[in-house]
Steps between C-alpha positions, in 0.01 A plus 500: 500500500836675491547842330871612438641807324852585375660792303636428163701743283510493112749726321358699201637482164547878500398795715127544516371855536154660535380841610552400863855369491724226376595150608766240405343196674153352565444431873225253553348277761434129440231338704467121566176356640527142601213271604482126516831467331403717194665837451376799301707799385429876453703813440432866576679824450456747788456848359604818667253697309235313720687537814628142484852381601644149493487499885151631525365248263688219676340601818152493358566146370661375827199647689252266328327231723602138493193391297313690235402429135489729186158635581587588847817654385303780324385631839831440687724723282415822301564508125861525446824299448481288822164364410596464132789260580291291753193491270703383193689237717154367619384477132803297423451279800140433421595409135774269619272325747223453251730392228373755270616839352367822645299581196314171539414603848375830370316324220680650225675352191879475494634849456641603160816695439428890516711761343657704777631853490878556539588797726745775390660661812472880537831656360628770273333517152808357328529220740122422480539501110774237542293301725218520262710391199641215676143376586334610187433130420259485789130547404410717813725749675419678827681837546562629853459871510378744760695827465386845358747457203382161365434602148852447369486149657196412327625608167831320560323159582290527194812561290661203652208261459276640212280198469445387870175558677574745802333549840617764741536502878547831658504360868304798636762729362288757302232755580186593303678755287803278415257224409282721293794630319638159429170321411477605130862397454444168658230441236726632226766255588269205515492454879213272583444566877645720780536360859454708814596842361424685828541418859252266673276719721579807273337373182161651499590721199499169289112529526498854376744503206489315177643151501573456123656153572427244758628587861591213725487516889796339659591662842131612511371143491591236743184273554130509456463770759690734278249494210241756619768777491607424151163573335529758233867533520639181367436262209710208617646340817834353554466181711822402685502214755706698748230770511202269513654281771497188278330303223184452701413880506666558155244262330211670687635852405542392134137383482346796678707761310408342169128506603543868576634557141860532572763360269754272682873514520698246693835626632777417734766625726865415431522138624584152387303236297337379827332836539380507142374152484156557660449811290519302173165350606358847573626644165295278278308719249591846643572818314862512601735258678816638671667203654857570395660494846714192437621648164666797703691255715859378466392179687172331564337191673629156417179420301441828332196608289531443130503835290505476119348651197160393613531673826524386868385143550328349808736351763616152519361316807853484635506882530142568629145398476 
């Protein structure tokens, strides 16, 4: 078996800003796993918030032994970007070798399209209103917030898109006081969920204050080991393949989180259609799907995912799975 990894860069359609900073391109790693003349592909997005760099993730992948399978991989690498790309490449390889689609290997029916959120970048209220108006035709908008003065941004987005469903992502940018002050206004403006309002590791107050609308754990939830610390603080978990370390753990986390009563969101980093493809399987039937990474790019893979009025469709076999 041969595992190779390379860097790829995709330019964004416009500057993308969250509470932690801005970017103009998506830097990803593409993994190929070849065995017996069959090659599987996977993609990951190393994330500085989790102490990952392109080089550190490459080193993890290049340090793997010559022979292993998807089950063994779970113990060879920790949850994170490196394991995600290799795990998804192994799923692709298994499907191609078997002449089946990945969902058939899992025992699920063919995925149906899922409506995905479209993310509005953090900006001034006027510019966010313009973004909202330009995307008011989309059924679900996700607003990036995370500053002490977000009220004007919320109002501006609602003016720009009066009929869209809205969810909010604070990216750990608020404290308990800011969240408590904003929560009634989130409800008034029809916001349906707020994602990670407080920093991971400093979110205990969520268990002590009122949560008038569902609160989703993102940075606070990586894999199944994260679940015990979420009890009483969160109502929903955001499952991302780059956090779980691949589709294998993501499927297990989805099942366990649902069994514990959490609603499920399936999200993404800013990557190409190859990164989103496995997540379209995971997103079936969840409360919120946020797989808009390719919609934020100026360029994509040669066989991109199809996005239309019905949502994001499962990948063609020529892309993945």
